[in-house]
PDB file as gemmi writes it, atoms N, CA and C in Angstrom:
CRYST1    1.000    1.000    1.000  90.00  90.00  90.00 P 1                      
ATOM      1  N   MET A   1     -31.740 106.901 151.500  1.00  0.00           N  
ATOM      2  CA  MET A   1     -31.490 106.314 150.193  1.00  0.00           C  
ATOM      3  C   MET A   1     -32.009 107.275 149.120  1.00  0.00           C  
ATOM      4  N   THR A   2     -31.115 107.731 148.256  1.00  0.00           N  
ATOM      5  CA  THR A   2     -31.521 108.666 147.217  1.00  0.00           C  
ATOM      6  C   THR A   2     -31.920 107.922 145.947  1.00  0.00           C  
ATOM      7  N   LEU A   3     -32.619 108.625 145.093  1.00  0.00           N  
ATOM      8  CA  LEU A   3     -33.021 108.056 143.810  1.00  0.00           C  
ATOM      9  C   LEU A   3     -31.799 107.678 142.981  1.00  0.00           C  
ATOM     10  N   ASN A   4     -30.757 108.504 143.033  1.00  0.00           N  
ATOM     11  CA  ASN A   4     -29.522 108.181 142.303  1.00  0.00           C  
ATOM     12  C   ASN A   4     -28.868 106.911 142.835  1.00  0.00           C  
ATOM     13  N   ASP A   5     -28.923 106.696 144.154  1.00  0.00           N  
ATOM     14  CA  ASP A   5     -28.377 105.463 144.747  1.00  0.00           C  
ATOM     15  C   ASP A   5     -29.132 104.241 144.218  1.00  0.00           C  
ATOM     16  N   ILE A   6     -30.449 104.369 144.122  1.00  0.00           N  
ATOM     17  CA  ILE A   6     -31.270 103.254 143.635  1.00  0.00           C  
ATOM     18  C   ILE A   6     -30.962 102.969 142.167  1.00  0.00           C  
ATOM     19  N   LYS A   7     -30.922 104.021 141.344  1.00  0.00           N  
ATOM     20  CA  LYS A   7     -30.599 103.840 139.918  1.00  0.00           C  
ATOM     21  C   LYS A   7     -29.243 103.161 139.749  1.00  0.00           C  
ATOM     22  N   LYS A   8     -28.256 103.645 140.478  1.00  0.00           N  
ATOM     23  CA  LYS A   8     -26.907 103.090 140.383  1.00  0.00           C  
ATOM     24  C   LYS A   8     -26.898 101.616 140.799  1.00  0.00           C  
ATOM     25  N   ALA A   9     -27.596 101.299 141.865  1.00  0.00           N  
ATOM     26  CA  ALA A   9     -27.649  99.915 142.349  1.00  0.00           C  
ATOM     27  C   ALA A   9     -28.353  98.998 141.351  1.00  0.00           C  
ATOM     28  N   VAL A  10     -29.399  99.501 140.707  1.00  0.00           N  
ATOM     29  CA  VAL A  10     -30.108  98.709 139.692  1.00  0.00           C  
ATOM     30  C   VAL A  10     -29.163  98.387 138.539  1.00  0.00           C  
ATOM     31  N   VAL A  11     -28.464  99.393 138.058  1.00  0.00           N  
ATOM     32  CA  VAL A  11     -27.531  99.177 136.941  1.00  0.00           C  
ATOM     33  C   VAL A  11     -26.427  98.199 137.348  1.00  0.00           C  
ATOM     34  N   GLU A  12     -25.902  98.341 138.552  1.00  0.00           N  
ATOM     35  CA  GLU A  12     -24.872  97.409 139.038  1.00  0.00           C  
ATOM     36  C   GLU A  12     -25.400  95.984 139.105  1.00  0.00           C  
ATOM     37  N   ALA A  13     -26.636  95.822 139.592  1.00  0.00           N  
ATOM     38  CA  ALA A  13     -27.230  94.480 139.686  1.00  0.00           C  
ATOM     39  C   ALA A  13     -27.396  93.867 138.292  1.00  0.00           C  
ATOM     40  N   LEU A  14     -27.734  94.688 137.326  1.00  0.00           N  
ATOM     41  CA  LEU A  14     -27.867  94.199 135.948  1.00  0.00           C  
ATOM     42  C   LEU A  14     -26.505  93.839 135.369  1.00  0.00           C  
ATOM     43  N   GLU A  15     -25.521  94.685 135.609  1.00  0.00           N  
ATOM     44  CA  GLU A  15     -24.173  94.425 135.095  1.00  0.00           C  
ATOM     45  C   GLU A  15     -23.559  93.174 135.723  1.00  0.00           C  
ATOM     46  N   ASP A  16     -23.899  92.910 136.990  1.00  0.00           N  
ATOM     47  CA  ASP A  16     -23.376  91.726 137.696  1.00  0.00           C  
ATOM     48  C   ASP A  16     -23.734  90.428 136.975  1.00  0.00           C  
ATOM     49  N   ILE A  17     -24.902  90.401 136.336  1.00  0.00           N  
ATOM     50  CA  ILE A  17     -25.378  89.182 135.672  1.00  0.00           C  
ATOM     51  C   ILE A  17     -25.273  89.342 134.150  1.00  0.00           C  
ATOM     52  N   LYS A  18     -24.438  90.265 133.718  1.00  0.00           N  
ATOM     53  CA  LYS A  18     -24.083  90.451 132.302  1.00  0.00           C  
ATOM     54  C   LYS A  18     -25.238  90.891 131.406  1.00  0.00           C  
ATOM     55  N   ALA A  19     -26.105  91.753 131.905  1.00  0.00           N  
ATOM     56  CA  ALA A  19     -27.095  92.384 131.027  1.00  0.00           C  
ATOM     57  C   ALA A  19     -26.328  93.267 130.048  1.00  0.00           C  
ATOM     58  N   PHE A  20     -26.939  93.538 128.906  1.00  0.00           N  
ATOM     59  CA  PHE A  20     -26.280  94.407 127.939  1.00  0.00           C  
ATOM     60  C   PHE A  20     -27.268  95.432 127.382  1.00  0.00           C  
ATOM     61  N   ASP A  21     -26.723  96.423 126.705  1.00  0.00           N  
ATOM     62  CA  ASP A  21     -27.527  97.535 126.164  1.00  0.00           C  
ATOM     63  C   ASP A  21     -28.412  98.156 127.246  1.00  0.00           C  
ATOM     64  N   ILE A  22     -27.807  98.454 128.384  1.00  0.00           N  
ATOM     65  CA  ILE A  22     -28.550  99.046 129.511  1.00  0.00           C  
ATOM     66  C   ILE A  22     -28.776 100.523 129.223  1.00  0.00           C  
ATOM     67  N   GLU A  23     -30.023 100.924 129.306  1.00  0.00           N  
ATOM     68  CA  GLU A  23     -30.415 102.312 129.029  1.00  0.00           C  
ATOM     69  C   GLU A  23     -31.201 102.835 130.225  1.00  0.00           C  
ATOM     70  N   VAL A  24     -30.814 103.998 130.735  1.00  0.00           N  
ATOM     71  CA  VAL A  24     -31.535 104.652 131.826  1.00  0.00           C  
ATOM     72  C   VAL A  24     -32.207 105.889 131.232  1.00  0.00           C  
ATOM     73  N   ILE A  25     -33.535 105.946 131.351  1.00  0.00           N  
ATOM     74  CA  ILE A  25     -34.302 107.026 130.729  1.00  0.00           C  
ATOM     75  C   ILE A  25     -35.041 107.814 131.797  1.00  0.00           C  
ATOM     76  N   ASP A  26     -34.833 109.107 131.795  1.00  0.00           N  
ATOM     77  CA  ASP A  26     -35.532 110.013 132.707  1.00  0.00           C  
ATOM     78  C   ASP A  26     -36.897 110.324 132.093  1.00  0.00           C  
ATOM     79  N   VAL A  27     -37.968 109.896 132.758  1.00  0.00           N  
ATOM     80  CA  VAL A  27     -39.326 110.086 132.223  1.00  0.00           C  
ATOM     81  C   VAL A  27     -40.156 111.040 133.088  1.00  0.00           C  
ATOM     82  N   ARG A  28     -39.497 111.788 133.964  1.00  0.00           N  
ATOM     83  CA  ARG A  28     -40.225 112.668 134.889  1.00  0.00           C  
ATOM     84  C   ARG A  28     -41.060 113.732 134.180  1.00  0.00           C  
ATOM     85  N   LYS A  29     -40.635 114.183 133.010  1.00  0.00           N  
ATOM     86  CA  LYS A  29     -41.394 115.204 132.289  1.00  0.00           C  
ATOM     87  C   LYS A  29     -42.562 114.612 131.504  1.00  0.00           C  
ATOM     88  N   MET A  30     -42.612 113.279 131.398  1.00  0.00           N  
ATOM     89  CA  MET A  30     -43.627 112.637 130.563  1.00  0.00           C  
ATOM     90  C   MET A  30     -44.699 111.884 131.336  1.00  0.00           C  
ATOM     91  N   THR A  31     -44.416 111.528 132.590  1.00  0.00           N  
ATOM     92  CA  THR A  31     -45.373 110.746 133.362  1.00  0.00           C  
ATOM     93  C   THR A  31     -45.161 110.971 134.853  1.00  0.00           C  
ATOM     94  N   THR A  32     -46.204 110.719 135.625  1.00  0.00           N  
ATOM     95  CA  THR A  32     -46.075 110.786 137.079  1.00  0.00           C  
ATOM     96  C   THR A  32     -46.015 109.382 137.685  1.00  0.00           C  
ATOM     97  N   VAL A  33     -46.062 108.380 136.839  1.00  0.00           N  
ATOM     98  CA  VAL A  33     -46.053 106.990 137.305  1.00  0.00           C  
ATOM     99  C   VAL A  33     -44.706 106.601 137.908  1.00  0.00           C  
ATOM    100  N   THR A  34     -43.636 107.080 137.301  1.00  0.00           N  
ATOM    101  CA  THR A  34     -42.284 106.750 137.749  1.00  0.00           C  
ATOM    102  C   THR A  34     -41.349 107.874 137.338  1.00  0.00           C  
ATOM    103  N   SER A  35     -40.137 107.853 137.847  1.00  0.00           N  
ATOM    104  CA  SER A  35     -39.156 108.873 137.486  1.00  0.00           C  
ATOM    105  C   SER A  35     -38.181 108.395 136.418  1.00  0.00           C  
ATOM    106  N   PHE A  36     -37.788 107.122 136.524  1.00  0.00           N  
ATOM    107  CA  PHE A  36     -36.815 106.575 135.585  1.00  0.00           C  
ATOM    108  C   PHE A  36     -37.236 105.191 135.124  1.00  0.00           C  
ATOM    109  N   MET A  37     -36.895 104.904 133.875  1.00  0.00           N  
ATOM    110  CA  MET A  37     -37.031 103.550 133.349  1.00  0.00           C  
ATOM    111  C   MET A  37     -35.645 103.065 133.008  1.00  0.00           C  
ATOM    112  N   VAL A  38     -35.398 101.843 133.408  1.00  0.00           N  
ATOM    113  CA  VAL A  38     -34.136 101.204 133.054  1.00  0.00           C  
ATOM    114  C   VAL A  38     -34.506 100.039 132.151  1.00  0.00           C  
ATOM    115  N   ILE A  39     -33.912 100.007 130.970  1.00  0.00           N  
ATOM    116  CA  ILE A  39     -34.191  98.951 130.004  1.00  0.00           C  
ATOM    117  C   ILE A  39     -32.884  98.210 129.762  1.00  0.00           C  
ATOM    118  N   ALA A  40     -32.956  96.882 129.832  1.00  0.00           N  
ATOM    119  CA  ALA A  40     -31.759  96.070 129.629  1.00  0.00           C  
ATOM    120  C   ALA A  40     -32.105  94.837 128.818  1.00  0.00           C  
ATOM    121  N   SER A  41     -31.122  94.323 128.113  1.00  0.00           N  
ATOM    122  CA  SER A  41     -31.303  93.106 127.323  1.00  0.00           C  
ATOM    123  C   SER A  41     -30.583  91.935 127.978  1.00  0.00           C  
ATOM    124  N   ALA A  42     -31.132  90.743 127.702  1.00  0.00           N  
ATOM    125  CA  ALA A  42     -30.552  89.495 128.208  1.00  0.00           C  
ATOM    126  C   ALA A  42     -30.494  88.495 127.055  1.00  0.00           C  
ATOM    127  N   ASN A  43     -29.600  87.526 127.174  1.00  0.00           N  
ATOM    128  CA  ASN A  43     -29.405  86.545 126.104  1.00  0.00           C  
ATOM    129  C   ASN A  43     -30.402  85.397 126.120  1.00  0.00           C  
ATOM    130  N   SER A  44     -31.101  85.192 127.238  1.00  0.00           N  
ATOM    131  CA  SER A  44     -32.005  84.048 127.334  1.00  0.00           C  
ATOM    132  C   SER A  44     -33.083  84.326 128.374  1.00  0.00           C  
ATOM    133  N   ILE A  45     -34.127  83.518 128.327  1.00  0.00           N  
ATOM    134  CA  ILE A  45     -35.188  83.625 129.329  1.00  0.00           C  
ATOM    135  C   ILE A  45     -34.622  83.366 130.718  1.00  0.00           C  
ATOM    136  N   ARG A  46     -33.746  82.421 130.813  1.00  0.00           N  
ATOM    137  CA  ARG A  46     -33.114  82.114 132.102  1.00  0.00           C  
ATOM    138  C   ARG A  46     -32.370  83.338 132.645  1.00  0.00           C  
ATOM    139  N   GLN A  47     -31.689  84.062 131.753  1.00  0.00           N  
ATOM    140  CA  GLN A  47     -30.946  85.241 132.183  1.00  0.00           C  
ATOM    141  C   GLN A  47     -31.889  86.384 132.571  1.00  0.00           C  
ATOM    142  N   THR A  48     -33.015  86.567 131.873  1.00  0.00           N  
ATOM    143  CA  THR A  48     -33.949  87.632 132.263  1.00  0.00           C  
ATOM    144  C   THR A  48     -34.436  87.405 133.689  1.00  0.00           C  
ATOM    145  N   LYS A  49     -34.728  86.156 133.988  1.00  0.00           N  
ATOM    146  CA  LYS A  49     -35.205  85.818 135.340  1.00  0.00           C  
ATOM    147  C   LYS A  49     -34.106  86.041 136.379  1.00  0.00           C  
ATOM    148  N   ALA A  50     -32.881  85.646 136.042  1.00  0.00           N  
ATOM    149  CA  ALA A  50     -31.758  85.824 136.969  1.00  0.00           C  
ATOM    150  C   ALA A  50     -31.478  87.310 137.202  1.00  0.00           C  
ATOM    151  N   LEU A  51     -31.581  88.109 136.150  1.00  0.00           N  
ATOM    152  CA  LEU A  51     -31.372  89.550 136.278  1.00  0.00           C  
ATOM    153  C   LEU A  51     -32.423  90.176 137.181  1.00  0.00           C  
ATOM    154  N   ALA A  52     -33.686  89.827 136.961  1.00  0.00           N  
ATOM    155  CA  ALA A  52     -34.769  90.362 137.796  1.00  0.00           C  
ATOM    156  C   ALA A  52     -34.565  89.948 139.255  1.00  0.00           C  
ATOM    157  N   HIS A  53     -34.189  88.711 139.464  1.00  0.00           N  
ATOM    158  CA  HIS A  53     -33.943  88.214 140.821  1.00  0.00           C  
ATOM    159  C   HIS A  53     -32.801  88.986 141.475  1.00  0.00           C  
ATOM    160  N   ASN A  54     -31.734  89.243 140.712  1.00  0.00           N  
ATOM    161  CA  ASN A  54     -30.587  89.960 141.259  1.00  0.00           C  
ATOM    162  C   ASN A  54     -30.940  91.406 141.597  1.00  0.00           C  
ATOM    163  N   VAL A  55     -31.744  92.049 140.754  1.00  0.00           N  
ATOM    164  CA  VAL A  55     -32.195  93.413 141.044  1.00  0.00           C  
ATOM    165  C   VAL A  55     -33.009  93.410 142.340  1.00  0.00           C  
ATOM    166  N   CYS A  56     -33.914  92.450 142.472  1.00  0.00           N  
ATOM    167  CA  CYS A  56     -34.747  92.366 143.686  1.00  0.00           C  
ATOM    168  C   CYS A  56     -33.900  92.129 144.928  1.00  0.00           C  
ATOM    169  N   GLU A  57     -32.937  91.238 144.835  1.00  0.00           N  
ATOM    170  CA  GLU A  57     -32.065  90.953 145.977  1.00  0.00           C  
ATOM    171  C   GLU A  57     -31.247  92.180 146.375  1.00  0.00           C  
ATOM    172  N   LYS A  58     -30.744  92.897 145.381  1.00  0.00           N  
ATOM    173  CA  LYS A  58     -29.954  94.109 145.655  1.00  0.00           C  
ATOM    174  C   LYS A  58     -30.823  95.157 146.350  1.00  0.00           C  
ATOM    175  N   MET A  59     -32.065  95.317 145.883  1.00  0.00           N  
ATOM    176  CA  MET A  59     -32.968  96.294 146.495  1.00  0.00           C  
ATOM    177  C   MET A  59     -33.313  95.885 147.929  1.00  0.00           C  
ATOM    178  N   LYS A  60     -33.578  94.608 148.137  1.00  0.00           N  
ATOM    179  CA  LYS A  60     -33.889  94.128 149.490  1.00  0.00           C  
ATOM    180  C   LYS A  60     -32.719  94.351 150.432  1.00  0.00           C  
ATOM    181  N   SER A  61     -31.494  94.145 149.926  1.00  0.00           N  
ATOM    182  CA  SER A  61     -30.304  94.342 150.775  1.00  0.00           C  
ATOM    183  C   SER A  61     -30.125  95.809 151.147  1.00  0.00           C  
ATOM    184  N   MET A  62     -30.692  96.694 150.337  1.00  0.00           N  
ATOM    185  CA  MET A  62     -30.620  98.131 150.603  1.00  0.00           C  
ATOM    186  C   MET A  62     -31.874  98.617 151.328  1.00  0.00           C  
ATOM    187  N   ASP A  63     -32.750  97.690 151.658  1.00  0.00           N  
ATOM    188  CA  ASP A  63     -34.013  98.003 152.331  1.00  0.00           C  
ATOM    189  C   ASP A  63     -34.918  98.895 151.477  1.00  0.00           C  
ATOM    190  N   VAL A  64     -34.917  98.650 150.164  1.00  0.00           N  
ATOM    191  CA  VAL A  64     -35.767  99.374 149.222  1.00  0.00           C  
ATOM    192  C   VAL A  64     -36.949  98.483 148.876  1.00  0.00           C  
ATOM    193  N   HIS A  65     -38.150  99.021 149.001  1.00  0.00           N  
ATOM    194  CA  HIS A  65     -39.376  98.270 148.741  1.00  0.00           C  
ATOM    195  C   HIS A  65     -39.570  98.017 147.243  1.00  0.00           C  
ATOM    196  N   ILE A  66     -39.962  96.803 146.901  1.00  0.00           N  
ATOM    197  CA  ILE A  66     -40.286  96.433 145.528  1.00  0.00           C  
ATOM    198  C   ILE A  66     -41.797  96.249 145.451  1.00  0.00           C  
ATOM    199  N   ASN A  67     -42.440  96.991 144.549  1.00  0.00           N  
ATOM    200  CA  ASN A  67     -43.898  96.887 144.402  1.00  0.00           C  
ATOM    201  C   ASN A  67     -44.327  95.580 143.770  1.00  0.00           C  
ATOM    202  N   GLY A  68     -43.511  95.061 142.868  1.00  0.00           N  
ATOM    203  CA  GLY A  68     -43.882  93.811 142.222  1.00  0.00           C  
ATOM    204  C   GLY A  68     -42.969  93.467 141.065  1.00  0.00           C  
ATOM    205  N   VAL A  69     -43.128  92.240 140.621  1.00  0.00           N  
ATOM    206  CA  VAL A  69     -42.384  91.722 139.477  1.00  0.00           C  
ATOM    207  C   VAL A  69     -43.411  91.093 138.547  1.00  0.00           C  
ATOM    208  N   GLU A  70     -43.360  91.445 137.285  1.00  0.00           N  
ATOM    209  CA  GLU A  70     -44.292  90.918 136.287  1.00  0.00           C  
ATOM    210  C   GLU A  70     -43.527  90.221 135.167  1.00  0.00           C  
ATOM    211  N   GLY A  71     -44.133  89.177 134.604  1.00  0.00           N  
ATOM    212  CA  GLY A  71     -43.578  88.515 133.435  1.00  0.00           C  
ATOM    213  C   GLY A  71     -42.530  87.466 133.717  1.00  0.00           C  
ATOM    214  N   GLU A  72     -42.302  87.173 134.986  1.00  0.00           N  
ATOM    215  CA  GLU A  72     -41.252  86.220 135.340  1.00  0.00           C  
ATOM    216  C   GLU A  72     -41.559  84.804 134.840  1.00  0.00           C  
ATOM    217  N   LYS A  73     -42.822  84.452 134.789  1.00  0.00           N  
ATOM    218  CA  LYS A  73     -43.196  83.105 134.347  1.00  0.00           C  
ATOM    219  C   LYS A  73     -42.786  82.870 132.895  1.00  0.00           C  
ATOM    220  N   GLU A  74     -43.128  83.837 132.023  1.00  0.00           N  
ATOM    221  CA  GLU A  74     -42.789  83.695 130.603  1.00  0.00           C  
ATOM    222  C   GLU A  74     -41.322  84.011 130.358  1.00  0.00           C  
ATOM    223  N   GLY A  75     -40.845  85.112 130.947  1.00  0.00           N  
ATOM    224  CA  GLY A  75     -39.431  85.441 130.909  1.00  0.00           C  
ATOM    225  C   GLY A  75     -38.919  86.214 129.709  1.00  0.00           C  
ATOM    226  N   GLU A  76     -39.757  86.450 128.695  1.00  0.00           N  
ATOM    227  CA  GLU A  76     -39.281  87.224 127.548  1.00  0.00           C  
ATOM    228  C   GLU A  76     -39.134  88.702 127.890  1.00  0.00           C  
ATOM    229  N   TRP A  77     -39.983  89.165 128.824  1.00  0.00           N  
ATOM    230  CA  TRP A  77     -39.961  90.558 129.273  1.00  0.00           C  
ATOM    231  C   TRP A  77     -40.328  90.530 130.751  1.00  0.00           C  
ATOM    232  N   VAL A  78     -39.372  90.851 131.593  1.00  0.00           N  
ATOM    233  CA  VAL A  78     -39.616  90.872 133.035  1.00  0.00           C  
ATOM    234  C   VAL A  78     -39.528  92.319 133.503  1.00  0.00           C  
ATOM    235  N   LEU A  79     -40.542  92.742 134.236  1.00  0.00           N  
ATOM    236  CA  LEU A  79     -40.610  94.110 134.741  1.00  0.00           C  
ATOM    237  C   LEU A  79     -40.482  94.072 136.259  1.00  0.00           C  
ATOM    238  N   VAL A  80     -39.608  94.909 136.790  1.00  0.00           N  
ATOM    239  CA  VAL A  80     -39.457  95.051 138.236  1.00  0.00           C  
ATOM    240  C   VAL A  80     -39.854  96.488 138.585  1.00  0.00           C  
ATOM    241  N   ASP A  81     -40.879  96.621 139.420  1.00  0.00           N  
ATOM    242  CA  ASP A  81     -41.407  97.937 139.801  1.00  0.00           C  
ATOM    243  C   ASP A  81     -40.835  98.329 141.156  1.00  0.00           C  
ATOM    244  N   ILE A  82     -39.999  99.383 141.142  1.00  0.00           N  
ATOM    245  CA  ILE A  82     -39.377  99.888 142.367  1.00  0.00           C  
ATOM    246  C   ILE A  82     -39.829 101.335 142.580  1.00  0.00           C  
ATOM    247  N   ASP A  83     -41.103 101.603 142.414  1.00  0.00           N  
ATOM    248  CA  ASP A  83     -41.674 102.952 142.549  1.00  0.00           C  
ATOM    249  C   ASP A  83     -41.069 103.940 141.565  1.00  0.00           C  
ATOM    250  N   ASP A  84     -40.026 104.645 141.972  1.00  0.00           N  
ATOM    251  CA  ASP A  84     -39.450 105.696 141.140  1.00  0.00           C  
ATOM    252  C   ASP A  84     -38.543 105.167 140.037  1.00  0.00           C  
ATOM    253  N   VAL A  85     -38.320 103.870 140.022  1.00  0.00           N  
ATOM    254  CA  VAL A  85     -37.534 103.238 138.959  1.00  0.00           C  
ATOM    255  C   VAL A  85     -38.286 101.984 138.515  1.00  0.00           C  
ATOM    256  N   ILE A  86     -38.547 101.903 137.212  1.00  0.00           N  
ATOM    257  CA  ILE A  86     -39.156 100.692 136.657  1.00  0.00           C  
ATOM    258  C   ILE A  86     -38.108 100.049 135.764  1.00  0.00           C  
ATOM    259  N   VAL A  87     -37.855  98.775 135.995  1.00  0.00           N  
ATOM    260  CA  VAL A  87     -36.816  98.052 135.277  1.00  0.00           C  
ATOM    261  C   VAL A  87     -37.469  97.084 134.295  1.00  0.00           C  
ATOM    262  N   HIS A  88     -37.088  97.202 133.024  1.00  0.00           N  
ATOM    263  CA  HIS A  88     -37.559  96.304 131.972  1.00  0.00           C  
ATOM    264  C   HIS A  88     -36.372  95.461 131.532  1.00  0.00           C  
ATOM    265  N   ILE A  89     -36.499  94.145 131.655  1.00  0.00           N  
ATOM    266  CA  ILE A  89     -35.442  93.231 131.230  1.00  0.00           C  
ATOM    267  C   ILE A  89     -36.042  92.379 130.123  1.00  0.00           C  
ATOM    268  N   MET A  90     -35.440  92.459 128.932  1.00  0.00           N  
ATOM    269  CA  MET A  90     -36.064  91.861 127.761  1.00  0.00           C  
ATOM    270  C   MET A  90     -35.072  91.079 126.907  1.00  0.00           C  
ATOM    271  N   LEU A  91     -35.623  90.102 126.194  1.00  0.00           N  
ATOM    272  CA  LEU A  91     -34.847  89.465 125.143  1.00  0.00           C  
ATOM    273  C   LEU A  91     -34.708  90.473 123.998  1.00  0.00           C  
ATOM    274  N   PRO A  92     -33.626  90.431 123.237  1.00  0.00           N  
ATOM    275  CA  PRO A  92     -33.427  91.418 122.169  1.00  0.00           C  
ATOM    276  C   PRO A  92     -34.579  91.493 121.160  1.00  0.00           C  
ATOM    277  N   THR A  93     -35.165  90.372 120.794  1.00  0.00           N  
ATOM    278  CA  THR A  93     -36.269  90.400 119.821  1.00  0.00           C  
ATOM    279  C   THR A  93     -37.502  91.090 120.409  1.00  0.00           C  
ATOM    280  N   THR A  94     -37.775  90.850 121.671  1.00  0.00           N  
ATOM    281  CA  THR A  94     -38.903  91.497 122.347  1.00  0.00           C  
ATOM    282  C   THR A  94     -38.632  92.983 122.483  1.00  0.00           C  
ATOM    283  N   ARG A  95     -37.419  93.323 122.838  1.00  0.00           N  
ATOM    284  CA  ARG A  95     -37.051  94.730 122.994  1.00  0.00           C  
ATOM    285  C   ARG A  95     -37.164  95.480 121.664  1.00  0.00           C  
ATOM    286  N   ALA A  96     -36.721  94.867 120.594  1.00  0.00           N  
ATOM    287  CA  ALA A  96     -36.808  95.502 119.278  1.00  0.00           C  
ATOM    288  C   ALA A  96     -38.275  95.672 118.861  1.00  0.00           C  
ATOM    289  N   TYR A  97     -39.098  94.686 119.144  1.00  0.00           N  
ATOM    290  CA  TYR A  97     -40.507  94.740 118.762  1.00  0.00           C  
ATOM    291  C   TYR A  97     -41.247  95.881 119.476  1.00  0.00           C  
ATOM    292  N   TYR A  98     -41.074  95.976 120.783  1.00  0.00           N  
ATOM    293  CA  TYR A  98     -41.800  96.990 121.561  1.00  0.00           C  
ATOM    294  C   TYR A  98     -41.122  98.366 121.540  1.00  0.00           C  
ATOM    295  N   ASN A  99     -39.833  98.408 121.318  1.00  0.00           N  
ATOM    296  CA  ASN A  99     -39.064  99.642 121.162  1.00  0.00           C  
ATOM    297  C   ASN A  99     -39.445 100.713 122.191  1.00  0.00           C  
ATOM    298  N   LEU A 100     -39.333 100.372 123.454  1.00  0.00           N  
ATOM    299  CA  LEU A 100     -39.701 101.301 124.526  1.00  0.00           C  
ATOM    300  C   LEU A 100     -38.910 102.600 124.492  1.00  0.00           C  
ATOM    301  N   GLU A 101     -37.671 102.517 124.066  1.00  0.00           N  
ATOM    302  CA  GLU A 101     -36.854 103.728 124.001  1.00  0.00           C  
ATOM    303  C   GLU A 101     -37.530 104.788 123.135  1.00  0.00           C  
ATOM    304  N   GLN A 102     -38.081 104.375 122.008  1.00  0.00           N  
ATOM    305  CA  GLN A 102     -38.732 105.333 121.116  1.00  0.00           C  
ATOM    306  C   GLN A 102     -39.954 105.955 121.788  1.00  0.00           C  
ATOM    307  N   LEU A 103     -40.645 105.191 122.606  1.00  0.00           N  
ATOM    308  CA  LEU A 103     -41.825 105.710 123.294  1.00  0.00           C  
ATOM    309  C   LEU A 103     -41.476 106.689 124.407  1.00  0.00           C  
ATOM    310  N   TRP A 104     -40.352 106.459 125.086  1.00  0.00           N  
ATOM    311  CA  TRP A 104     -40.065 107.207 126.303  1.00  0.00           C  
ATOM    312  C   TRP A 104     -38.957 108.231 126.208  1.00  0.00           C  
ATOM    313  N   ILE A 105     -38.142 108.168 125.180  1.00  0.00           N  
ATOM    314  CA  ILE A 105     -37.102 109.183 125.061  1.00  0.00           C  
ATOM    315  C   ILE A 105     -37.729 110.404 124.409  1.00  0.00           C  
ATOM    316  N   GLU A 106     -37.591 111.522 125.088  1.00  0.00           N  
ATOM    317  CA  GLU A 106     -38.201 112.758 124.618  1.00  0.00           C  
ATOM    318  C   GLU A 106     -37.550 113.196 123.312  1.00  0.00           C  
ATOM    319  N   PRO A 107     -38.371 113.474 122.293  1.00  0.00           N  
ATOM    320  CA  PRO A 107     -37.790 113.902 121.025  1.00  0.00           C  
ATOM    321  C   PRO A 107     -37.131 115.271 121.161  1.00  0.00           C  
ATOM    322  N   PRO A 108     -36.108 115.518 120.375  1.00  0.00           N  
ATOM    323  CA  PRO A 108     -35.455 116.831 120.459  1.00  0.00           C  
ATOM    324  C   PRO A 108     -36.429 117.932 120.037  1.00  0.00           C  
ATOM    325  N   LYS A 109     -36.253 119.089 120.615  1.00  0.00           N  
ATOM    326  CA  LYS A 109     -37.100 120.235 120.272  1.00  0.00           C  
ATOM    327  C   LYS A 109     -36.819 120.645 118.830  1.00  0.00           C  
ATOM    328  N   LYS A 110     -37.888 120.890 118.092  1.00  0.00           N  
ATOM    329  CA  LYS A 110     -37.730 121.335 116.713  1.00  0.00           C  
ATOM    330  C   LYS A 110     -37.375 122.817 116.722  1.00  0.00           C  
ATOM    331  N   GLN A 111     -36.487 123.164 115.850  1.00  0.00           N  
ATOM    332  CA  GLN A 111     -36.114 124.563 115.743  1.00  0.00           C  
ATOM    333  C   GLN A 111     -37.197 125.296 114.972  1.00  0.00           C  
ATOM    334  N   SER A 112     -37.408 126.489 115.356  1.00  0.00           N  
ATOM    335  CA  SER A 112     -38.412 127.318 114.697  1.00  0.00           C  
ATOM    336  C   SER A 112     -37.989 127.602 113.264  1.00  0.00           C  
ATOM    337  N   THR A 113     -38.951 127.525 112.363  1.00  0.00           N  
ATOM    338  CA  THR A 113     -38.661 127.816 110.961  1.00  0.00           C  
ATOM    339  C   THR A 113     -39.155 129.196 110.565  1.00  0.00           C  
ATOM    340  N   LYS A 114     -39.572 129.986 111.558  1.00  0.00           N  
ATOM    341  CA  LYS A 114     -40.041 131.342 111.273  1.00  0.00           C  
ATOM    342  C   LYS A 114     -38.886 132.191 110.767  1.00  0.00           C  
ATOM    343  N   LYS A 115     -39.189 132.987 109.789  1.00  0.00           N  
ATOM    344  CA  LYS A 115     -38.190 133.919 109.277  1.00  0.00           C  
ATOM    345  C   LYS A 115     -38.214 135.172 110.136  1.00  0.00           C  
ATOM    346  N   ILE A 116     -37.045 135.626 110.412  1.00  0.00           N  
ATOM    347  CA  ILE A 116     -36.947 136.861 111.189  1.00  0.00           C  
ATOM    348  C   ILE A 116     -36.858 138.006 110.191  1.00  0.00           C  
ATOM    349  N   SER A 117     -37.827 138.879 110.251  1.00  0.00           N  
ATOM    350  CA  SER A 117     -37.822 139.998 109.303  1.00  0.00           C  
ATOM    351  C   SER A 117     -36.790 141.023 109.753  1.00  0.00           C  
ATOM    352  N   SER A 118     -36.131 141.559 108.786  1.00  0.00           N  
ATOM    353  CA  SER A 118     -35.121 142.558 109.121  1.00  0.00           C  
ATOM    354  C   SER A 118     -35.798 143.890 109.421  1.00  0.00           C  
ATOM    355  N   LEU A 119     -35.222 144.602 110.318  1.00  0.00           N  
ATOM    356  CA  LEU A 119     -35.765 145.895 110.709  1.00  0.00           C  
ATOM    357  C   LEU A 119     -35.171 146.970 109.830  1.00  0.00           C  
ATOM    358  N   HIS A 120     -35.997 147.790 109.194  1.00  0.00           N  
ATOM    359  CA  HIS A 120     -35.518 148.901 108.345  1.00  0.00           C  
ATOM    360  C   HIS A 120     -36.095 150.184 108.803  1.00  0.00           C  
TER     361      HIS A 120                                                      
END                                                                             
C-alpha cells in the first residue's frame, strides 16, 4: 500500500459522503509528524462524524492502521490520524476560524530584491 493509494482512498471516502472544499497539503518539508494533511468541510456535525467513520471504514478495508480519531463527540472538527496522512473534517465556520491551510501551505519563495551591478 503506497502513500498515494492512501491519500486517494481518503479523498474518495470523503467524496462518497459529499465533503466539500477538500484540500490535500504536502507538509513533508515542514514537519516530521506526518506527510500529508487532508482538510475537508462538512455541512453539519452529523456529516463530520459520518465522513470520519467512512474514512476509517475505507482504511480498515484496505488494512491500513488508524492511530486514532479525535473530536468525534463534539463533531465540529474531527481528526483522523492515519500516520502519514492526517485528516481534518470541519464545519465551515470552524475551518475559517482555525485556517489550517494558512498554517500549513508553504509560502511562495520571495524573489531577491538585490540589484545586479553591471560589469564595466
